[in-house]
C-alpha positions in Angstrom: 0.4 7.1 -2.5 -2.7 8.0 -3.7 -3.9 10.2 -6.8 -7.1 12.0 -7.6 -8.2 14.1 -10.3 -10.1 16.5 -8.0 -7.0 16.9 -5.6 -3.3 18.1 -6.9 -3.6 15.4 -9.3 -0.5 15.8 -11.5 0.8 18.6 -9.8 1.5 16.1 -6.8 3.6 14.2 -9.1 5.5 17.1 -10.5 6.2 18.1 -7.0 7.4 14.2 -6.2 9.8 14.5 -9.1 11.1 18.2 -8.4 12.7 17.1 -4.9 14.0 13.8 -6.7 11.4 11.0 -6.6 11.5 8.9 -9.6 9.0 6.0 -9.1 5.4 6.0 -7.7 3.6 2.8 -6.5 0.0 4.3 -6.9 -2.7 2.4 -4.8 -6.3 2.8 -6.0 -8.0 5.2 -4.0 -11.5 3.7 -2.5 -14.6 4.6 -4.7 -16.9 2.7 -2.6 -18.5 0.9 -5.7 -22.0 -0.6 -5.4 -21.2 -3.5 -8.0 -18.2 -5.4 -9.8 -18.6 -2.7 -13.1 -18.3 0.1 -10.4 -15.1 -1.5 -9.0 -13.7 -1.9 -12.6 -14.1 1.9 -13.5 -12.2 2.9 -10.3 -9.2 0.1 -11.4 -9.5 1.6 -15.0 -9.3 5.2 -13.6 -6.1 4.0 -11.3 -4.3 2.6 -14.5 -5.2 5.7 -16.7 -3.6 7.9 -13.7 -0.6 5.8 -13.9 -0.4 6.1 -17.8 -0.9 10.0 -17.2 1.9 10.0 -14.2 4.4 8.5 -16.6 4.9 11.5 -18.6 7.2 12.6 -15.6 8.1 9.4 -13.4 7.6 5.8 -13.7 4.3 4.6 -12.1 2.8 1.2 -11.1 -0.6 0.5 -10.3 -1.8 -1.6 -7.0 -5.5 -2.4 -6.7 -8.0 -3.9 -4.3 -11.1 -3.3 -2.3 -10.3 -1.0 0.8 -11.4 -2.5 4.2 -13.9 0.6 4.5 -15.3 -0.6 1.3 -15.6 -4.1 2.3 -17.5 -2.8 5.6 -20.1 -1.0 3.5 -20.7 -3.5 1.3 -20.6 -6.3 3.8 -23.2 -4.5 6.0 -25.5 -3.9 3.0 -25.7 -7.8 2.6 -23.2 -7.8 -0.2 -20.6 -10.0 0.9 -20.8 -12.0 -2.5 -19.9 -9.1 -4.2 -16.4 -8.6 -2.4 -15.4 -11.9 -3.5 -16.3 -11.3 -7.3 -14.7 -8.2 -6.9 -11.6 -10.1 -5.4 -11.8 -12.4 -8.4 -11.8 -9.3 -10.6 -8.5 -8.2 -8.8 -6.9 -11.7 -9.7 -7.9 -11.4 -13.4 -6.2 -8.0 -13.6 -3.0 -9.4 -11.8 -2.8 -12.2 -14.2 -3.1 -10.2 -17.3 0.0 -7.9 -15.8 -2.1 -4.8 -16.0 -1.3 -4.0 -12.3 1.9 -4.9 -10.2 0.0 -6.0 -7.0 -3.0 -6.2 -4.8 -4.1 -3.6 -2.2 -5.4 -2.2 0.3 -6.9 -5.6 1.7 -7.2 -6.0 5.2 -9.2 -4.9 8.3 -11.1 -1.6 9.2 -9.0 1.0 10.9 -11.9 2.3 12.7 -14.5 0.8 15.3 -16.8 -1.8 13.7 -19.1 -4.8 15.1 -17.5 -8.2 16.2 -19.4 -9.6 13.2 -17.6 -7.3 10.3 -14.3 -7.3 11.9 -14.2 -11.1 11.7 -15.8 -11.3 8.1 -13.1 -8.6 7.1 -10.4 -10.6 8.7 -11.6 -13.9 6.8 -11.8 -11.9 3.5 -8.2 -10.6 4.2 -6.8 -14.1 4.7 -8.6 -15.2 1.5 -6.9 -12.3 -0.4 -3.7 -13.2 1.2 -3.7 -17.0 0.0 -4.6 -16.1 -3.3 -1.8 -13.4 -3.7 0.6 -16.3 -2.5 -0.5 -18.5 -5.1 -0.5 -15.8 -7.6 2.9 -14.7 -6.2 1.5 -11.2 -6.3 2.5 -8.3 -3.8 -0.5 -7.6 -1.4 -0.9 -4.0 0.8 -2.4 -4.9 4.3 -4.2 -2.0 5.6 -5.3 -2.7 9.5 -6.2 -1.3 12.5 -3.5 0.4 14.5 -1.2 -2.4 15.8 1.3 -2.2 18.4 4.5 -4.7 18.0 2.4 -7.7 19.8 -0.3 -7.2 17.1 2.1 -7.3 14.3 3.9 -10.3 15.5 0.4 -12.0 15.3 -0.5 -10.8 12.0 3.1 -11.6 10.8 2.5 -15.2 12.0 -0.7 -15.8 10.0 1.3 -14.6 7.1 4.3 -16.9 7.8 1.5 -19.8 8.4 0.8 -19.3 5.2 3.9 -19.1 3.7 3.5 -15.8 1.8 6.7 -13.7 1.5 5.1 -10.8 -0.4 2.9 -9.1 2.2 3.6 -5.5 2.4 2.3 -3.8 6.0 0.9 -0.6 5.3 1.3 2.1 7.7 3.7 0.2 10.0 4.9 1.4 13.3 8.6 2.0 12.8 10.0 -0.3 15.7 9.7 -3.4 13.3 10.1 -5.4 16.4 7.3 -7.7 15.5 8.3 -8.6 11.8 9.7 -11.9 10.4 8.3 -12.4 6.9 6.0 -9.3 6.4 7.6 -6.1 4.6 7.0 -3.0 6.8 6.1 0.2 4.9 6.9 3.1 7.3 5.7 6.5 7.2 8.7 8.7 6.0 9.2 11.1 8.9 13.1 11.3 9.6 12.4 10.2 13.1 10.5 7.0 11.9 13.2 6.3 9.2 16.1 6.6 12.1 14.2 4.6 14.3 13.3 1.6 11.6 17.1 2.1 10.5 17.9 0.7 14.0 16.2 -2.6 13.6 18.6 -3.7 10.8 15.4 -5.1 9.0 14.3 -4.5 5.6 11.5 -1.8 5.1 10.0 0.4 2.8 8.8 4.1 3.0 5.7 5.6 2.1 3.7 9.0 2.6 0.1 7.6 2.3 -0.7 10.9 0.5 -4.5 11.1 -0.3 -4.4 14.0 -2.6 -7.5 15.4 -1.0 -8.1 19.2 -0.7 -10.0 18.9 2.4 -6.8 17.2 4.1 -4.1 19.1 2.4 -0.8 17.2 2.7 -2.3 14.3 4.5 -1.3 11.9 5.5 2.4 13.1 4.4 3.0 15.1 1.5 4.1 14.0 -2.0 7.6 15.5 -1.4 8.5 13.5 1.8 9.8 10.5 0.9 12.7 12.1 -1.3 13.0 14.9 1.2 13.3 12.7 4.0 15.9 10.6 2.0 18.0 13.5 1.1 17.9 14.9 4.6 19.1 11.3 6.0 22.1 10.9 3.6 23.1 14.6 4.2 23.2 13.8 8.0 25.3 10.6 7.5 22.2 8.5 8.7 21.7 6.8 5.2 24.2 5.6 2.7 23.8 5.4 -1.1 24.1 2.0 -0.6 21.1 1.9 1.7 19.2 4.3 -0.4 19.7 2.1 -3.3 18.5 -1.2 -1.4 15.4 0.4 -0.1 14.1 2.4 -3.1 15.8 0.3 -6.0 16.6 -3.4 -4.9 13.7 -4.0 -2.6 11.0 -2.6 -4.4 11.8 -3.8 -7.8 12.1 -7.5 -6.4 9.0 -7.0 -4.5 6.9 -5.7 -7.4 9.1 -7.8 -10.4 9.8 -4.4 -11.9 12.5 -4.3 -14.6 
Protein backbone atom coordinates (compact mmCIF):
# COMPACT_ATOMS: atom_id res chain seq x y z
CA UNK A 1 0.00 0.00 0.00
CA UNK A 2 0.93 3.67 -0.26
CA UNK A 3 0.56 6.41 2.34
CA UNK A 4 0.33 10.17 1.92
CA UNK A 5 0.43 12.88 4.59
CA UNK A 6 -2.20 14.74 2.55
CA UNK A 7 -4.50 11.71 2.71
CA UNK A 8 -5.72 9.65 5.65
CA UNK A 9 -2.09 8.86 6.48
CA UNK A 10 -1.88 7.33 9.98
CA UNK A 11 -5.67 7.10 10.15
CA UNK A 12 -5.39 4.55 7.31
CA UNK A 13 -2.83 2.63 9.38
CA UNK A 14 -5.18 2.69 12.38
CA UNK A 15 -8.05 1.42 10.22
CA UNK A 16 -5.82 -1.40 8.98
CA UNK A 17 -4.89 -2.34 12.55
CA UNK A 18 -8.46 -2.11 13.88
CA UNK A 19 -9.60 -4.95 11.62
CA UNK A 20 -6.62 -7.16 12.39
CA UNK A 21 -3.82 -5.93 10.13
CA UNK A 22 -0.33 -6.28 11.55
CA UNK A 23 2.24 -5.60 8.82
CA UNK A 24 2.47 -3.06 5.98
CA UNK A 25 4.85 -3.20 3.05
CA UNK A 26 4.92 0.52 2.27
CA UNK A 27 5.71 1.25 -1.37
CA UNK A 28 7.10 4.66 -2.29
CA UNK A 29 4.45 6.86 -3.87
CA UNK A 30 5.47 8.61 -7.12
CA UNK A 31 6.63 12.20 -6.54
CA UNK A 32 7.95 12.92 -10.06
CA UNK A 33 11.43 14.16 -9.09
CA UNK A 34 13.54 16.40 -11.32
CA UNK A 35 16.90 15.24 -9.96
CA UNK A 36 18.53 12.65 -7.68
CA UNK A 37 18.09 14.93 -4.67
CA UNK A 38 14.36 15.13 -5.32
CA UNK A 39 14.16 11.35 -5.52
CA UNK A 40 16.11 10.96 -2.27
CA UNK A 41 13.68 13.36 -0.61
CA UNK A 42 10.83 11.04 -1.61
CA UNK A 43 12.74 8.01 -0.32
CA UNK A 44 13.44 9.64 3.03
CA UNK A 45 9.79 10.63 3.32
CA UNK A 46 8.77 7.00 2.69
CA UNK A 47 11.18 5.79 5.37
CA UNK A 48 9.91 8.44 7.83
CA UNK A 49 6.29 7.44 7.17
CA UNK A 50 7.26 3.84 7.94
CA UNK A 51 8.75 4.97 11.23
CA UNK A 52 5.52 6.83 12.06
CA UNK A 53 3.38 3.82 11.13
CA UNK A 54 5.41 1.57 13.43
CA UNK A 55 3.67 3.16 16.38
CA UNK A 56 0.75 0.93 15.36
CA UNK A 57 1.98 -1.95 13.15
CA UNK A 58 5.08 -3.41 11.57
CA UNK A 59 6.04 -1.35 8.51
CA UNK A 60 8.77 -1.89 5.91
CA UNK A 61 9.71 0.46 3.02
CA UNK A 62 10.08 -0.43 -0.66
CA UNK A 63 11.49 2.26 -2.98
CA UNK A 64 11.80 2.80 -6.71
CA UNK A 65 11.17 4.92 -9.78
CA UNK A 66 7.60 4.33 -10.93
CA UNK A 67 7.12 3.75 -14.69
CA UNK A 68 5.10 6.98 -14.93
CA UNK A 69 8.08 8.83 -13.46
CA UNK A 70 10.41 7.12 -15.93
CA UNK A 71 8.09 8.13 -18.77
CA UNK A 72 8.20 11.80 -17.77
CA UNK A 73 11.97 11.90 -17.23
CA UNK A 74 12.79 9.97 -20.40
CA UNK A 75 10.65 12.26 -22.53
CA UNK A 76 12.37 15.29 -21.01
CA UNK A 77 15.76 13.98 -22.07
CA UNK A 78 16.72 12.69 -18.62
CA UNK A 79 17.27 8.99 -19.25
CA UNK A 80 20.68 9.14 -17.58
CA UNK A 81 19.03 10.49 -14.43
CA UNK A 82 16.78 7.42 -14.29
CA UNK A 83 19.84 5.17 -14.12
CA UNK A 84 21.43 7.36 -11.44
CA UNK A 85 18.24 6.96 -9.45
CA UNK A 86 18.54 3.20 -9.87
CA UNK A 87 22.06 3.46 -8.41
CA UNK A 88 20.55 5.30 -5.45
CA UNK A 89 17.93 2.60 -4.90
CA UNK A 90 20.69 -0.02 -4.88
CA UNK A 91 22.59 1.93 -2.23
CA UNK A 92 19.58 2.15 0.07
CA UNK A 93 19.04 -1.60 -0.17
CA UNK A 94 22.72 -2.38 0.35
CA UNK A 95 22.59 -0.29 3.53
CA UNK A 96 19.43 -2.21 4.54
CA UNK A 97 17.44 0.99 4.93
CA UNK A 98 14.70 -0.57 2.78
CA UNK A 99 13.50 -4.15 2.21
CA UNK A 100 12.89 -4.04 -1.52
CA UNK A 101 12.81 -2.20 -4.85
CA UNK A 102 9.64 -0.98 -6.52
CA UNK A 103 7.70 -0.07 -8.39
CA UNK A 104 9.73 -0.60 -11.56
CA UNK A 105 8.33 -1.67 -14.90
CA UNK A 106 6.43 -0.36 -17.90
CA UNK A 107 3.70 2.30 -18.12
CA UNK A 108 0.15 0.98 -17.76
CA UNK A 109 -1.22 3.64 -20.13
CA UNK A 110 -0.56 4.30 -23.85
CA UNK A 111 2.91 5.67 -24.64
CA UNK A 112 5.08 5.83 -27.75
CA UNK A 113 6.81 2.67 -28.91
CA UNK A 114 10.15 4.31 -28.12
CA UNK A 115 9.11 5.11 -24.55
CA UNK A 116 7.79 1.58 -24.00
CA UNK A 117 11.00 0.06 -25.39
CA UNK A 118 13.19 2.22 -23.14
CA UNK A 119 10.98 1.51 -20.12
CA UNK A 120 11.35 -2.20 -20.83
CA UNK A 121 15.14 -1.91 -20.96
CA UNK A 122 15.11 0.03 -17.69
CA UNK A 123 12.89 -2.60 -16.09
CA UNK A 124 15.23 -5.38 -17.18
CA UNK A 125 18.26 -3.52 -15.80
CA UNK A 126 16.46 -3.08 -12.48
CA UNK A 127 15.61 -6.80 -12.43
CA UNK A 128 19.20 -7.79 -13.15
CA UNK A 129 20.54 -5.56 -10.40
CA UNK A 130 17.92 -6.87 -7.98
CA UNK A 131 19.00 -10.44 -8.77
CA UNK A 132 22.63 -9.60 -8.00
CA UNK A 133 21.55 -8.00 -4.71
CA UNK A 134 19.07 -10.80 -3.93
CA UNK A 135 16.59 -7.97 -3.45
CA UNK A 136 12.80 -8.29 -3.92
CA UNK A 137 11.47 -6.12 -6.76
CA UNK A 138 7.86 -5.12 -7.35
CA UNK A 139 6.88 -4.97 -11.02
CA UNK A 140 4.30 -2.51 -12.35
CA UNK A 141 3.27 -3.08 -15.98
CA UNK A 142 0.52 -2.55 -18.47
CA UNK A 143 -2.52 -4.82 -18.08
CA UNK A 144 -1.50 -8.37 -19.00
CA UNK A 145 -3.54 -11.47 -19.78
CA UNK A 146 -2.26 -14.97 -19.00
CA UNK A 147 -0.17 -14.98 -22.19
CA UNK A 148 1.41 -11.63 -21.30
CA UNK A 149 2.15 -12.83 -17.78
CA UNK A 150 3.79 -15.94 -19.21
CA UNK A 151 6.03 -13.82 -21.47
CA UNK A 152 7.09 -11.59 -18.58
CA UNK A 153 7.63 -14.60 -16.36
CA UNK A 154 9.90 -16.14 -19.00
CA UNK A 155 12.04 -12.98 -19.04
CA UNK A 156 12.39 -13.13 -15.27
CA UNK A 157 13.19 -16.84 -15.39
CA UNK A 158 15.84 -16.25 -18.06
CA UNK A 159 17.84 -14.01 -15.72
CA UNK A 160 17.33 -16.51 -12.88
CA UNK A 161 15.62 -14.07 -10.54
CA UNK A 162 13.30 -15.52 -7.92
CA UNK A 163 12.12 -12.42 -6.06
CA UNK A 164 10.09 -10.57 -8.70
CA UNK A 165 6.65 -9.64 -7.38
CA UNK A 166 4.01 -8.94 -10.04
CA UNK A 167 1.96 -6.10 -8.61
CA UNK A 168 -1.72 -5.95 -9.64
CA UNK A 169 -1.71 -9.56 -10.79
CA UNK A 170 -4.71 -11.12 -12.51
CA UNK A 171 -6.15 -13.80 -10.20
CA UNK A 172 -5.97 -16.78 -12.56
CA UNK A 173 -2.18 -17.23 -11.99
CA UNK A 174 -2.02 -19.49 -15.06
CA UNK A 175 1.03 -17.78 -16.57
CA UNK A 176 3.23 -17.88 -13.48
CA UNK A 177 6.28 -20.04 -13.01
CA UNK A 178 8.91 -17.99 -11.15
CA UNK A 179 7.33 -14.57 -10.50
CA UNK A 180 5.34 -14.08 -7.31
CA UNK A 181 1.82 -12.78 -8.03
CA UNK A 182 0.34 -10.09 -5.78
CA UNK A 183 -3.43 -10.20 -6.19
CA UNK A 184 -5.94 -7.45 -5.42
CA UNK A 185 -7.61 -8.73 -2.27
CA UNK A 186 -11.27 -8.95 -3.22
CA UNK A 187 -12.91 -12.16 -2.05
CA UNK A 188 -13.64 -13.31 -5.60
CA UNK A 189 -10.04 -12.69 -6.68
CA UNK A 190 -8.58 -14.59 -3.75
CA UNK A 191 -10.97 -17.51 -4.22
CA UNK A 192 -9.89 -17.74 -7.85
CA UNK A 193 -6.19 -17.47 -6.98
CA UNK A 194 -6.52 -20.26 -4.41
CA UNK A 195 -7.78 -22.64 -7.10
CA UNK A 196 -4.41 -22.41 -8.86
CA UNK A 197 -2.66 -23.91 -5.80
CA UNK A 198 0.26 -21.53 -6.47
CA UNK A 199 1.77 -19.19 -3.91
CA UNK A 200 0.63 -15.58 -4.04
CA UNK A 201 0.44 -12.42 -1.95
CA UNK A 202 -2.52 -10.10 -1.31
CA UNK A 203 -2.56 -6.36 -1.90
CA UNK A 204 -4.86 -3.34 -1.90
CA UNK A 205 -2.77 -0.86 -3.93
CA UNK A 206 -4.32 1.73 -1.62
CA UNK A 207 -3.08 5.15 -2.81
CA UNK A 208 -4.28 7.34 0.11
CA UNK A 209 -5.67 10.12 -2.07
CA UNK A 210 -8.78 12.08 -1.05
CA UNK A 211 -9.55 12.60 -4.74
CA UNK A 212 -9.97 8.82 -5.07
CA UNK A 213 -11.17 7.64 -1.66
CA UNK A 214 -10.75 3.90 -1.12
CA UNK A 215 -8.80 3.45 -4.36
CA UNK A 216 -7.70 1.03 -5.44
CA UNK A 217 -8.98 -0.92 -2.43
CA UNK A 218 -9.32 0.50 1.08
CA UNK A 219 -6.81 -0.09 3.89
CA UNK A 220 -9.14 -2.53 5.70
CA UNK A 221 -9.50 -4.85 2.72
CA UNK A 222 -6.76 -7.45 3.23
CA UNK A 223 -7.61 -8.26 6.87
CA UNK A 224 -11.35 -8.23 6.16
CA UNK A 225 -11.09 -10.45 3.10
CA UNK A 226 -8.85 -12.85 4.99
CA UNK A 227 -11.25 -13.10 7.94
CA UNK A 228 -14.30 -13.51 5.70
CA UNK A 229 -12.68 -16.33 3.74
CA UNK A 230 -11.62 -18.08 6.96
CA UNK A 231 -15.17 -17.80 8.28
CA UNK A 232 -16.49 -19.33 5.06
CA UNK A 233 -14.00 -22.20 5.30
CA UNK A 234 -12.24 -21.19 2.09
CA UNK A 235 -9.01 -20.22 3.86
CA UNK A 236 -7.54 -22.22 6.74
CA UNK A 237 -5.40 -20.72 9.50
CA UNK A 238 -2.46 -22.62 8.02
CA UNK A 239 -3.04 -21.00 4.62
CA UNK A 240 -3.33 -17.57 6.24
CA UNK A 241 -0.01 -18.07 8.02
CA UNK A 242 1.64 -19.13 4.78
CA UNK A 243 0.35 -16.15 2.76
CA UNK A 244 0.73 -13.38 5.34
CA UNK A 245 3.64 -14.63 7.43
CA UNK A 246 5.85 -17.27 5.82
CA UNK A 247 5.92 -15.96 2.25
CA UNK A 248 6.27 -12.29 3.22
CA UNK A 249 9.02 -12.88 5.77
CA UNK A 250 10.96 -15.12 3.41
CA UNK A 251 10.62 -12.72 0.46
CA UNK A 252 11.59 -9.54 2.32
CA UNK A 253 14.04 -11.17 4.78
CA UNK A 254 11.96 -10.03 7.74
CA UNK A 255 12.72 -11.67 11.07
